[in-house]
N, C-alpha and C positions, 0 to 999 in steps of 0.2 A: 406522450405522457398521459393524455386524456384516456387513451385505451387502457393503460396500466392502472390508473385510478379506478376506472370502471370495473376492471377485473377484480381488484381488491374489494371494492364495494359489494360486488356480487358474492364474493367469498364470505364476507361478513354477513350479508343478508341470509345466505343459505345456512350459516352456522347458527344465527339467532333464531331462525324459524324452526330449526331442528328437523327439517324434512330432508334427511340425508340419505343418499343411495348407498347400497352396500358396495364392497369392492368389485364384485362381479358386475353390478349395474354401472359402476363408474367407468369401467374400461379405461383406466388411467393412461393418458398419453405419455410416451417416453419423451423426455426433454429434447432428445436429439432430433426428433421429428418436427419440432417447431422452431421458430427463430424470433429474434428481436425481443420486444418487451414481453411477449407471451412466453418466450423461453426463460427469461429472468423470473417471471412469476412461477413457472414450473419448478425451477430450482428452489425457490423459496418454499414451495409446498413440500418438496422432498426434504429440505433441511429441517422442517418442522415435523417430520415423520408422517406426512399426509400424502395422499394421492393427488394427482392433478388431472382434472377432467376438462377436455376442450369442448366447448359448445359450437364454436365456429372458428374461422381463420383468425379472428381477433378477439375472441372471448373464451374465458375458461375460469375455473375456480378450484379451490382446495377442498378435498373430501377426506374426512377422517377415515383411517383404516379400520377394518374389522379384524380383530385378532392381533397378535404381536407384530411389531414393526420389523420388517425384514431389513437385513443389512444392505446398505446402498452398495452398488457396484463400485469397484475401486477405480474405474475409468469412465468418466462422463465428459462430454464436451462442455467447455465453458461457453457463455453466451457469445454468439457470432463468430466463434473460432473453432478449430478442430483439435485443440489441445486437450489432454486428459484433465477432467475436473478435479480428481483427487479426493481423498478421504477427508480433506479439510472441510468439506460440506457438512460433515457430521460433527456436531459440537461435542466431541468427546474430550473429557478433561481428566488429567491425572496429576497428582502432586507428588513430589519427591517423598520417599526414596524410590518409588517406581520409576525406572528409566524410560526415556522416550523411545518409541519403537518405529512403527511404520510411517510412510509419507502422509502428511496431513495431520498427524497426531498433535494434539494441543497439550501443553504441560506448563507447569510453573515449578521452579525449584524452591520456592518458599511462598508463604501466604501473601506477602506484599511484593513478590517478584513479578516482572512483566510476563505476560502470557506469550509463549513461544509456539511456533509451528515447525514441525519437522519437514525439511525440504529434501526431496529425494535426490540421489546422485543422478547425473546425466551429462549430456553434451549439448552444445548449442553454438550457433554462429554469432559471435559478438561483433557489435558495430552495426552500421546501417548500409543498405545498398545505395548506389549512386543516384537512383531515381526517387529516393524517399524525400518527400516535401519537407523542407526546413532543416535538412541535415547539415552538419558542419564537417570540415575536413579532419577534425580530430577524432571522428568516428570511423576512420579507415586506417589500414585495410581491414575488411572483415576477416575474421580468423576463427578457427574452430577451437573451442575451449571445453575441457572436461572438468566437471565440478563434483567434488565428493559430497556425501550427505552431511548436512549441517542443520542447525535450527536458526530461525530468524524471527524477530519480534512480529507478532500478528499486526501490530500498529506501530506508529512512532512511539518513542518513549513519551509518556504523558507528563504534564506539568506536575501532577500529583506524585508520580513515581520519582521525578527528579527532586521534588520537595522533600521526600522521605530521605533521599541521599544527603541533601543539604542539612537536614535536621540531625541526622545521625553522625555526620562527619564534621560539620562546621565549615565545609568547603566554601571558598569565596570565588565568585565568578567575575568580579569587576563591576564598575558603576555606570557603564554606558553600552549602547547598542545602536547599530545603524538602522534607521527606519526610513520609509519612503514618505517624503513630504516635499511639496513645492515642485513636483515633477522630477525629483532626484533622490538618491539615497544619501543620507547624512547621519553622522554619528551624533547621538544626543545623550547627555548625562541624564540619569534617572530612568532611562528606558532599560528595563531589566527582564530577566526570564519570568519573574513573578508579576511583572506589570509591563507588558510590551507596548502599551499605548492603545490597545483595543481590548474589547471584552473577551475574557477567557475564563474557563473553570478548570478543575483538575483533570477533566477528561480530554482536554485539548492537548495537542502536541506541545512539548516544551520548545520554545524558540529563544533566540538571543543566547545561544550556547555555541562556543567555538569547538574546534577539534580537540583541544586540550581538555576542555570541560567534559566532552564525551568520553575521552580516554580515561579521565579520572573516574567517571561513573562506572565504566565496565571493569576497571581494575578493582574498584570497591566491591562491586557485585560478585566478582570472582572470589575475592577473599571471604565475603559473607557466605557464599554458597559452597565453596570448594570446587566449583565448576569453572571451565575455561570460557568466560565471556570476553567478547571483543567487538570491534567494529567489523562489518562485512568488507570483503574485498570488492573492488569494482566489478569483477567478473561474477562473483556470487550474487551481488546486488542485481545485475542485469539478467542473469539466469533466473533468479527468483521473480523479478518483475515481469519478465516475458511469460513465464509459466507455460512454456511450450509453444508460444506464438511467435510468428515471424513478422507480424505487422508493426506499424509504427507505434501502436499503443496496444495494450493487452486486450482491449475491446474491439480493435479493428483499426482501419486507417483514418476514419473521420474524426476530426477534433470536435465536431459539433455534438457528438454523443457523449462527450466528457462528463457532463453534469450528472449523469446517472452513476458514474464510477469514481469521480474525483472532484475535489474542491480546487478549482483553478481560476485563473483570471477570466471573468465572465461578465455578463450584464449586471449582476448584483454588485460586483466590485466597481464597475464603471459608474454606476449611479452614486456611489458613496465617495469614490476617489476620482474626482472630476479632472484632476491634472494627469491622469494616467494616459500615456501615449501608446500607440500601436494597436494592432488587431487583437481583440479578445475572442474568447470562444463564443460562438453564436448560440448560447443557451444560458440558463440561470440555475445555479446550484444552491441558491438561497443563503450563501455566506459571502460577506465581503472580505473577511479576514479568515483566521483559522476556524475549523469546525471540530466538534468532538470526534474522537477516533472511531473508526468503523461505522460511520454514518452512511457511507456509500457502498455500492456493490463490490465484493472482493474479486481478485483475479482467481485463476484456476487452482492456485496453490492455497487459497484461503487467506491471502494477505490483503490487508486493507490500506487504502491511501498510498499505494506505492508511487503512483503518479499524482502529485497534488498535495495540498495542505502545507507541507514544509519540505524543503530540500533536505537531503540526508548526507551526513558525513560518511565517507568510507575510509579505509585504512591507507589507500594508495597515494603515492606521491604524484605530482602533476607531470604529465608528458603530453607533447603536442599531437601525437598520433599513436597508433598501435604497433608501430615498427619495433620489434624486440619485446613485445608484451608477453608475459607468461601465458602458457596455454593449459596450465593445470589448475586454474581457479584461484591461485594464490595472489596475495597483494603484490603490486609492483612497487618495490621499495627503493628504486633508483629513479633519478630524474631530479626535478625541483621539489625537494622534500621540505622546504620552508612553506610550501603550499600543499594542500590536500584536495582530493577530488570530491565533489558533491554530485549526487545523482538524484533523479526524480524531479518533479516540478513542485511548485508551491501555490499558495492562494493567489499570488499576483502574476503568475506566469502565463504568457500568451502561448498559442498553439505550438510554435516551433520548440519551445522549451518544456513542453509537456509531452515527451515521447520517451519510449523505453531506452533509446540509444543516446540521449542527450548527456553531455558531460560538461561540468563546470569546474574550474579550479580557482581557489582563492587562498590567501594566506591562512595558515592554520589558526592564527589568533583572531580571525575575523568573527564578529558576532552581528547577526542580522535578524530582523523580525520575521524573515522568511526561511530561516535555517534551523533545523532540529536534527534528530538522528534516530536511527533504528538499530537495535543491538543484535548481534549474532552470538552463537554459542557452538563450540565444537561438540560433536557427538562421536564417541569412540566407534 
């Protein structure tokens, strides 16, 4: 972290002094040739349309380009992994009626609609290998799944976006929500999506929403826009979360790197929630509860907070393993359908529950301060 801050400070110093080298002098380093925090800094430079110049093995800075900004390549490695980085690194925005196109494309279907990312079609191995630390038996057998192109929310649905839905429809969510207190989860009256018992603003993920609330939102948004919005399937969610990686987390195997990429159960949480039991991540993300969306580094598809901040509802019914699971990316709509599957981790989750393959299943009517959702949309 100290090295990363030093890199950013040097970049700021160079910019303020105005003593900037030309493109030829910079000899910008390709991000694929560096690693760790230096690689993350390199990508940030490229996302801002700047070059990255490396001074040493642990030092570098952003350099403004001379002349027009060239198009980034469509395949760059994500930090610490070999997956394609994708065009989502370029913050290109389009609003309807222009249709979404290539992978990584950002778009909205209306001015107050959630921002969506186009996820490319592809195949992946769903589930976790037997040697993965923290795995559960419901993550097996690993199986090959093919996923069609679709769009997924860049972040969780925010409290502000959900408030707009409530304002326009008068939808009622109920008067209680389960919150963590006294070392356990308990349902409390007056804990609601608009006041979950800890500080939030409209940029935070909406929580205290159950599966039915999430379905009501996507049904409303579909009617509002004329597009097919829905919850993602489990397979779509894991494919998008992995973004081409095969490690336990999209940044690698180590849970202790989580705080650069995700808001998880960490030392910040443990200092404020003293009755929390179990191993937390050995880092500090700066948030005890939810954080604003897109505050941490994205995965290779340009999705933020896929692991962490709030668990996410999917369309799928609950099944104890993957025997008989669809292999075409569709939702699994048989099994225990009074419950639905949650994916991803949340602000309170310990390392074993902050992995790409982790699955949780609870009743569809359950509302918790650690559960929100992310929307999907069909693309013809």
